[in-house]
Backbone as CSV, one residue per row, in Angstrom:
resi,resn,N_x,N_y,N_z,CA_x,CA_y,CA_z,C_x,C_y,C_z
1,MET,50.029,109.338,112.095,51.040,109.296,110.667,50.741,108.030,110.000
2,THR,50.355,107.992,108.867,50.353,106.636,108.109,51.533,106.459,107.185
3,VAL,51.996,105.236,107.064,53.114,104.835,106.321,52.585,103.985,105.392
4,GLU,52.867,104.497,103.953,52.404,103.557,102.899,53.409,102.326,102.637
5,PHE,53.306,101.299,103.295,54.184,100.208,103.205,54.307,99.696,101.870
6,ASN,53.031,99.622,101.088,53.028,99.039,99.879,53.818,99.987,98.759
7,GLY,53.347,101.256,98.953,54.073,102.352,98.044,55.576,102.453,98.195
8,LEU,56.004,102.384,99.484,57.395,102.483,99.737,58.183,101.271,99.700
9,ASN,57.541,100.097,99.504,58.109,98.762,99.385,58.955,98.512,100.721
10,VAL,58.269,98.854,101.742,58.996,98.468,103.132,57.743,97.734,103.958
11,ARG,58.396,97.096,104.884,57.540,96.158,105.788,58.140,96.205,107.134
12,ALA,57.159,96.158,108.279,57.657,96.229,109.631,57.821,94.594,110.216
13,THR,58.787,94.438,110.955,58.721,93.114,111.280,59.483,93.149,112.692
14,ARG,58.905,92.159,113.557,59.587,91.750,114.824,60.776,90.659,115.044
15,LEU,60.851,90.141,113.894,61.840,88.926,113.733,62.810,89.245,112.958
16,ALA,63.944,88.547,112.997,64.979,88.572,112.124,64.789,88.080,110.774
17,ILE,65.070,88.629,109.610,64.936,88.324,108.478,66.034,88.035,107.624
18,PRO,66.311,87.139,106.841,67.442,87.203,105.890,67.579,88.222,104.977
19,TRP,68.979,88.525,104.665,69.364,89.590,103.956,69.008,89.369,102.391
20,PRO,68.666,90.141,101.631,68.186,89.988,100.284,69.707,89.613,99.507
21,LYS,69.640,89.118,98.444,70.886,88.730,97.580,71.396,90.121,96.975
22,VAL,72.195,90.724,97.545,72.666,91.821,96.722,74.023,91.906,96.840
23,PRO,74.901,92.802,96.123,76.429,92.667,96.117,77.070,93.040,97.333
24,PHE,76.437,94.021,98.223,76.941,94.200,99.459,75.566,94.415,100.464
25,ARG,75.996,94.631,101.652,74.932,94.630,102.773,74.982,96.077,103.125
26,ARG,74.023,96.964,103.220,73.902,98.331,103.755,72.644,98.391,104.327
27,ALA,72.469,99.153,105.511,71.347,99.291,106.136,71.166,100.852,106.829
28,SER,69.982,101.436,106.795,70.034,102.872,107.400,69.260,102.418,108.650
29,ILE,69.459,103.202,109.852,68.810,103.178,111.012,68.410,104.799,111.394
30,ASN,67.047,104.720,111.609,66.431,106.128,112.189,66.163,105.976,113.432
31,SER,66.296,107.186,114.199,65.942,107.286,115.551,65.061,108.709,115.653
32,PHE,63.954,108.580,116.071,63.044,109.634,116.210,62.728,109.904,117.638
33,GLY,63.057,110.877,118.319,63.048,111.055,119.687,61.808,111.850,119.973
34,TYR,61.081,111.633,121.230,59.996,112.346,121.409,60.366,113.937,121.734
35,GLY,61.609,114.148,121.972,62.076,115.481,122.385,62.293,116.328,120.963
36,GLY,62.019,115.633,119.861,62.227,116.271,118.543,63.647,115.890,117.908
37,SER,64.437,115.164,118.515,65.834,114.792,117.985,65.556,113.841,116.740
38,ASN,66.178,113.764,115.701,65.973,113.052,114.537,67.500,112.736,114.104
39,ALA,67.773,111.503,114.317,69.023,110.928,113.872,69.006,109.817,112.741
40,HIS,69.986,109.959,111.918,70.027,108.776,110.922,71.335,108.489,110.597
41,ILE,71.761,106.974,110.435,72.861,106.464,110.245,72.766,105.362,109.069
42,ILE,73.755,105.431,108.442,73.920,104.332,107.515,75.135,103.394,107.825
43,ILE,74.838,102.261,107.999,75.863,101.123,108.084,75.979,100.296,107.033
44,GLU,77.360,99.852,106.727,77.659,98.961,105.783,78.460,97.925,106.264
45,GLU,78.363,96.664,105.641,79.087,95.490,106.080,80.653,95.843,106.070
46,ALA,81.441,95.301,107.074,82.716,95.453,107.069,83.522,94.390,106.266
47,ALA,82.999,93.528,105.579,83.847,92.539,104.981,84.539,93.103,103.733
48,LEU,83.832,94.251,102.980,84.585,94.718,101.935,85.880,95.573,102.372
49,TRP,85.862,95.952,103.612,87.075,96.660,104.083,88.052,95.868,104.848
50,THR,87.782,94.684,105.091,88.671,93.862,105.980,89.139,92.924,105.012
51,LYS,88.745,92.758,103.831,89.196,91.794,102.758,90.726,91.947,102.829
52,SER,91.581,91.061,102.795,93.099,90.891,102.689,93.492,90.837,101.131
53,ASN,94.340,91.691,100.975,95.104,91.771,99.552,96.237,90.694,99.459
54,HIS,96.526,89.864,100.591,97.677,89.023,100.652,97.535,88.067,99.740
55,VAL,98.564,87.622,98.860,98.592,86.867,97.990,99.584,85.642,98.409
56,SER,99.266,84.527,98.629,100.053,83.511,99.155,101.044,83.070,98.167
57,SER,102.283,82.716,98.408,103.434,82.456,97.573,103.277,80.836,97.433
58,TYR,102.429,80.157,98.151,102.295,78.537,98.163,101.398,78.322,96.931
59,ARG,101.860,77.200,96.474,100.913,76.765,95.451,99.458,76.298,96.038
60,LYS,98.359,76.467,95.239,97.135,75.979,95.618,97.033,74.517,95.283
61,ILE,96.262,73.674,95.995,95.825,72.356,95.834,95.255,71.985,94.186
62,ASP,94.751,73.046,93.830,94.161,72.912,92.382,95.428,73.057,91.424
63,ASP,96.522,73.462,91.735,97.644,73.507,90.791,98.596,72.469,90.966
64,ILE,97.977,71.191,91.231,98.831,70.115,91.514,99.594,69.828,90.312
65,ASN,99.185,69.975,89.216,99.905,69.678,87.882,101.098,70.518,87.765
66,ASP,101.073,71.540,88.283,102.410,72.311,88.257,103.503,71.685,89.020
67,PHE,103.378,70.749,89.844,104.433,70.140,90.653,105.319,69.539,89.603
68,PHE,104.785,68.977,88.482,105.425,68.171,87.532,105.816,68.902,86.361
69,ALA,105.587,70.125,86.370,105.902,71.074,85.219,107.561,71.385,85.217
70,ASP,107.729,72.012,84.048,109.139,72.597,83.834,109.336,73.666,85.191
71,ASP,110.725,73.874,85.250,111.041,74.925,86.188,110.672,76.295,85.642
72,ASP,110.662,77.192,86.511,110.321,78.542,86.002,111.104,79.108,84.849
73,PRO,110.636,79.596,83.694,111.456,80.022,82.587,112.250,81.200,83.062
74,ILE,113.540,81.281,82.486,114.555,82.275,82.818,113.837,83.601,82.081
75,SER,113.615,84.479,82.683,113.292,85.939,82.294,114.320,86.295,81.469
76,SER,113.756,87.203,80.270,114.913,87.888,79.262,115.370,89.223,79.901
77,ARG,114.406,89.556,80.973,114.802,90.865,81.588,115.153,90.738,82.999
78,PRO,116.177,90.936,83.359,116.588,90.590,84.934,115.973,91.778,85.757
79,SER,115.737,91.206,87.012,115.211,92.091,88.039,116.179,92.363,89.222
80,VAL,115.999,93.259,89.909,116.857,93.615,91.142,115.957,93.350,92.307
81,LEU,116.446,92.312,93.058,115.985,92.124,94.553,116.594,92.969,95.512
82,VAL,115.894,93.667,96.405,116.583,94.498,97.182,116.210,93.898,98.472
83,PHE,117.140,94.173,99.558,116.839,93.624,101.040,117.155,94.686,101.990
84,SER,116.592,94.681,103.006,116.879,95.749,104.049,116.621,95.165,105.336
85,ALA,117.315,95.764,106.515,117.208,95.188,107.833,117.935,96.268,108.751
86,ASN,117.771,96.131,110.004,118.353,97.037,110.860,119.814,96.869,111.147
87,ASP,120.354,95.575,111.069,121.462,95.496,111.260,122.155,94.306,110.318
88,GLU,123.504,94.113,110.259,123.911,93.347,109.419,123.647,91.811,109.673
89,GLN,123.552,91.357,110.917,123.202,90.040,111.254,121.734,89.787,110.930
90,SER,120.779,90.674,110.873,119.380,90.354,110.673,119.311,90.416,109.156
91,ILE,119.966,91.250,108.219,119.771,91.180,106.822,120.362,89.912,106.220
92,ARG,121.399,89.373,106.866,121.889,88.071,106.424,121.005,86.910,106.825
93,ALA,120.385,87.102,108.062,119.424,85.906,108.525,118.072,86.231,107.701
94,TYR,117.648,87.227,107.252,116.612,87.679,106.576,116.797,87.125,104.840
95,THR,117.958,87.270,104.379,118.074,86.759,102.910,118.173,85.165,103.058
96,LYS,118.822,84.778,103.985,118.906,83.079,104.186,117.544,82.577,104.276
97,THR,116.661,83.240,105.179,115.177,82.755,105.122,114.414,82.922,103.994
98,LEU,114.693,83.892,103.323,113.751,83.948,102.037,114.401,83.065,101.011
99,HIS,115.679,83.051,100.805,116.286,82.020,99.933,115.797,80.413,100.127
100,LYS,115.712,80.109,101.364,115.155,78.795,101.882,113.705,78.750,101.412
101,HIS,112.809,79.876,101.698,111.593,79.748,101.297,111.235,79.613,99.845
102,LEU,112.070,80.402,98.988,111.958,80.158,97.641,112.384,78.803,96.977
103,LEU,113.401,78.151,97.675,113.600,76.782,97.236,112.575,75.853,97.605
104,ASN,111.594,76.098,98.524,110.463,75.308,98.656,109.758,74.772,97.312
105,MET,109.528,73.626,97.103,108.949,72.997,95.871,107.502,73.565,95.835
106,ASN,106.745,73.702,97.127,105.469,74.155,97.049,105.301,75.689,96.949
107,VAL,106.460,76.438,96.921,106.196,77.887,96.456,106.311,78.220,95.189
108,LYS,105.583,79.095,94.400,105.750,79.508,93.153,105.421,81.046,93.228
109,VAL,106.507,81.883,92.764,106.288,83.356,92.747,106.736,83.825,91.470
110,ASN,106.200,85.080,91.213,106.453,85.774,89.912,107.672,86.552,90.308
111,LEU,108.727,86.643,89.352,109.816,87.395,89.639,109.486,89.065,89.536
112,PRO,108.800,89.504,88.678,108.657,90.953,88.764,107.950,91.183,90.180
113,ASP,106.856,90.505,90.439,106.064,90.673,91.788,106.964,90.665,92.827
114,LEU,107.799,89.788,92.907,108.808,89.485,94.123,109.569,90.759,94.066
115,ALA,110.172,91.247,92.974,110.984,92.344,92.960,110.262,93.672,93.569
116,TYR,108.872,93.816,92.985,108.175,95.028,93.490,108.027,94.855,94.964
117,THR,107.635,93.863,95.470,107.316,93.551,96.923,108.498,93.927,97.664
118,LEU,109.684,93.315,97.500,110.682,93.688,98.127,111.284,95.056,98.294
119,SER,110.889,95.735,97.177,111.482,97.206,96.888,110.214,98.018,97.408
120,GLU,109.012,97.833,97.133,108.151,99.049,97.545,107.258,98.571,98.545
121,ARG,107.314,97.374,99.121,106.314,96.928,100.191,106.881,96.676,101.437
122,ARG,108.373,97.090,101.453,109.069,96.833,102.677,109.664,98.029,103.179
123,THR,109.884,97.995,104.441,110.516,99.400,104.987,112.063,99.248,104.587
124,HIS,112.603,100.495,104.459,113.919,100.725,103.974,114.628,100.917,105.347
125,HIS,115.498,100.102,105.867,116.249,100.176,106.986,117.807,100.489,106.724
126,PHE,118.628,100.845,107.801,119.931,101.117,107.468,120.839,100.059,106.583
127,ASN,120.626,98.872,106.971,121.645,97.841,106.277,120.718,97.482,104.916
128,ARG,121.439,97.631,103.936,120.886,97.220,102.583,121.616,96.078,101.859
129,GLY,121.011,95.411,100.847,121.716,94.473,100.085,120.822,94.357,98.849
130,PHE,121.302,93.872,97.842,120.898,93.688,96.375,121.401,92.618,95.616
131,VAL,120.617,92.117,94.723,121.066,90.855,93.868,120.430,91.200,92.671
132,VAL,121.045,90.951,91.404,120.333,90.808,90.004,120.094,89.492,89.697
133,THR,118.897,88.926,89.222,118.749,87.433,88.922,117.723,87.739,87.795
134,ASN,117.614,86.489,87.003,116.483,86.316,86.000,115.660,85.231,86.431
135,LEU,115.926,84.769,87.440,114.801,83.748,88.264,114.286,84.412,89.384
136,PRO,113.144,83.715,89.990,112.611,84.181,91.090,113.296,83.473,92.424
137,LEU,114.673,83.380,92.372,115.624,82.733,93.206,116.945,83.511,93.061
138,PHE,117.850,83.311,93.946,119.067,84.183,94.045,120.059,83.382,94.695
139,ASP,121.271,83.611,94.465,122.488,82.838,94.947,122.869,83.770,96.284
140,GLU,122.932,83.196,97.436,123.297,84.016,98.647,124.706,84.749,98.484
141,GLU,125.518,84.047,97.888,126.855,84.533,97.793,126.916,85.574,96.690
142,SER,125.979,85.803,96.026,126.092,86.941,95.046,125.348,88.231,95.539
143,ILE,124.813,88.391,96.754,124.253,89.487,97.412,125.322,90.360,97.661
144,VAL,125.126,91.630,97.241,125.989,92.784,97.378,125.227,93.559,98.727
145,PHE,126.307,93.367,99.850,125.797,94.199,101.066,126.230,95.399,101.293
146,GLY,125.642,96.473,102.072,126.155,97.631,102.344,125.251,98.439,103.404
147,LYS,125.698,99.789,103.583,124.951,100.509,104.449,124.476,101.752,103.993
148,ARG,123.489,102.117,104.456,122.953,103.553,103.673,123.652,104.594,104.104
149,ASN,124.182,105.449,103.036,125.078,106.634,103.467,123.999,107.696,104.164
150,LEU,124.659,108.129,105.252,124.049,109.292,106.035,124.023,110.593,105.288
151,GLU,124.812,110.875,104.476,124.923,112.021,103.895,124.150,111.987,102.218
152,PRO,123.623,112.968,101.841,123.065,112.848,100.420,124.241,112.363,99.445
153,PRO,123.822,111.682,98.484,124.834,111.307,97.217,125.170,112.606,96.554
154,ARG,126.364,112.495,96.195,126.933,113.643,95.176,126.554,113.359,93.910
155,ILE,125.948,114.388,93.143,125.755,114.226,91.626,126.981,114.149,90.713
156,GLY,126.950,113.090,89.979,128.346,113.167,89.000,127.919,113.799,87.864
157,PHE,126.796,113.461,87.369,126.553,114.374,85.935,125.047,114.315,86.061
158,VAL,124.545,115.315,85.061,123.143,115.172,84.983,122.747,115.165,83.377
159,PHE,122.035,114.214,82.921,121.837,114.154,81.412,120.621,115.018,81.255
160,THR,120.791,115.889,80.219,119.731,116.935,79.716,118.698,116.419,78.827
161,GLY,118.989,115.178,78.280,118.166,114.765,77.415,118.279,115.135,75.919
162,GLN,117.172,115.240,75.292,117.525,115.709,73.763,117.556,117.207,73.854
163,GLY,118.386,117.545,72.669,118.417,118.964,72.439,119.747,119.526,73.227
164,ALA,120.622,118.835,73.647,121.927,119.519,74.349,122.844,119.757,73.176
165,GLN,122.529,120.651,72.490,123.426,121.105,71.435,124.095,122.652,72.075
166,TRP,125.232,122.881,71.516,125.813,124.274,71.755,126.424,124.719,70.443
167,SER,126.700,125.939,70.508,127.435,126.616,69.286,128.780,126.030,69.149
168,GLN,129.219,125.801,67.914,130.543,125.299,67.365,130.650,123.747,67.948
169,MET,129.600,123.156,68.130,129.812,121.729,68.476,130.239,120.973,67.318
170,GLY,129.938,121.120,66.182,130.285,120.403,64.948,131.740,120.765,64.615
171,GLN,132.179,122.008,64.997,133.467,122.153,64.859,134.443,121.449,65.788
172,GLN,134.055,121.304,67.091,134.787,120.667,68.043,134.901,119.145,67.823
173,LEU,133.903,118.706,67.248,133.680,117.265,66.959,134.586,116.945,65.775
174,ILE,134.721,117.711,64.774,135.643,117.477,63.614,137.060,117.711,64.105
175,ASP,137.348,118.711,65.061,138.662,118.921,65.366,139.018,117.725,66.274
176,SER,138.200,117.006,67.123,138.475,115.934,67.939,138.735,114.601,67.235
177,PHE,138.047,114.526,66.084,137.969,113.160,65.530,138.027,113.256,64.047
178,PRO,139.276,113.183,63.481,139.605,113.393,62.036,138.617,112.581,61.331
179,ARG,138.207,111.411,61.549,137.425,110.656,60.722,135.926,111.257,60.532
180,ALA,135.521,112.354,61.476,134.214,112.813,61.361,134.526,113.788,60.143
181,MET,135.532,114.513,59.632,135.613,115.178,58.508,135.345,114.523,57.348
182,LYS,135.945,113.137,57.454,135.600,112.370,56.179,134.245,111.904,56.019
183,LEU,133.718,111.758,57.120,132.432,111.114,57.083,131.402,112.239,56.601
184,VAL,131.654,113.593,57.134,130.899,114.726,56.749,130.970,114.967,55.237
185,GLN,132.243,114.824,54.655,132.408,115.105,53.283,131.716,114.095,52.278
186,ARG,131.817,112.983,52.921,131.257,111.763,52.095,129.548,111.952,52.027
187,LEU,129.012,112.494,53.259,127.559,112.766,53.257,127.250,114.034,52.273
188,ASP,128.173,114.896,52.275,127.878,116.102,51.327,127.963,115.602,49.811
189,SER,129.007,114.750,49.498,128.719,114.054,48.239,127.678,113.531,47.955
190,VAL,126.972,112.650,48.800,125.800,112.037,48.561,124.578,112.777,48.421
191,LEU,124.530,114.033,49.125,123.614,115.080,48.932,123.549,115.701,47.701
192,GLN,124.901,115.875,47.196,124.909,116.622,45.703,124.478,115.810,44.728
193,LYS,124.327,114.478,44.897,124.021,113.667,43.757,122.631,113.420,43.612
194,ILE,121.771,113.943,44.529,120.207,113.799,44.378,119.658,114.580,43.352
195,PRO,118.588,114.535,42.900,118.031,115.309,41.797,118.106,116.873,42.112
196,SER,117.528,117.371,43.176,117.667,118.672,43.721,118.443,118.732,44.916
197,PRO,119.912,118.887,44.536,120.736,119.087,45.645,120.623,120.370,46.372
198,PRO,120.980,120.500,47.611,120.789,121.656,48.395,121.950,122.588,47.960
199,THR,121.705,123.812,48.338,122.746,124.819,48.149,123.885,124.990,49.119
200,TRP,123.534,124.370,50.191,124.334,124.384,51.351,125.164,123.107,51.525
201,SER,126.170,122.902,52.347,126.894,121.753,52.621,126.790,121.369,54.259
202,LEU,126.822,120.125,54.638,126.858,119.824,55.904,128.069,120.224,56.540
203,LEU,129.297,120.368,55.745,130.575,120.919,56.441,130.452,122.316,56.677
204,SER,129.783,123.191,55.965,129.673,124.502,56.357,128.697,124.723,57.352
205,ARG,127.638,123.913,57.431,126.808,124.111,58.629,127.364,123.428,59.873
206,CYS,128.288,122.692,59.848,128.835,122.010,61.313,130.107,122.969,61.570
207,CYS,130.749,123.494,60.558,132.000,124.134,61.094,132.155,125.610,60.602
208,ASN,130.857,126.136,60.016,130.795,127.583,59.670,131.918,127.877,58.726
209,LEU,132.157,126.731,57.786,133.340,127.025,56.819,132.690,126.760,55.506
210,CYS,133.485,127.250,54.417,133.023,127.240,53.216,133.435,125.618,52.746
211,SER,132.635,124.927,51.847,132.936,123.579,51.540,133.857,123.700,50.253
């Protein structure tokens, strides 16, 4: 069997050769056995799979100028920071440690990122706590502590969204609020002053009455 090395752009070597400059390293291994077995495997470097997505909360040395910058601006939209632990002592120790960490001048975090991490990237245990803040910091005394209810919550009401109308709704509105009658009459008078006034009235539409 003749291998066309030049045509296939391959070469045989007995020594280790450096990897070419490629985005990632991938190699194929063939095994041709005398008994007729033929195995082929493709291997790829594990660096792409073992790369950590962890983002450190500590400032980088390149951000030395940030040490002298103003404090983090107050966000116009507050965020809810949630906490969770197995018991009351643990959750209080946890919030105390986190508060001390955020007070460190070498630490810089984004408030929405902090709220997301605490809410979505942490296990939800039996003891809970939360605090609402506009800064990536919180007052320990403002934390509301509690325990997860073992029973499912009772539904107080369900908002059905737009289109929640029912028959005689306008009639009930006018019967309950006398000012509503005057408002509808005023709107009717405005409609009658346009160049092509409608043949109907709001009052009749709302109350099924003749204006």
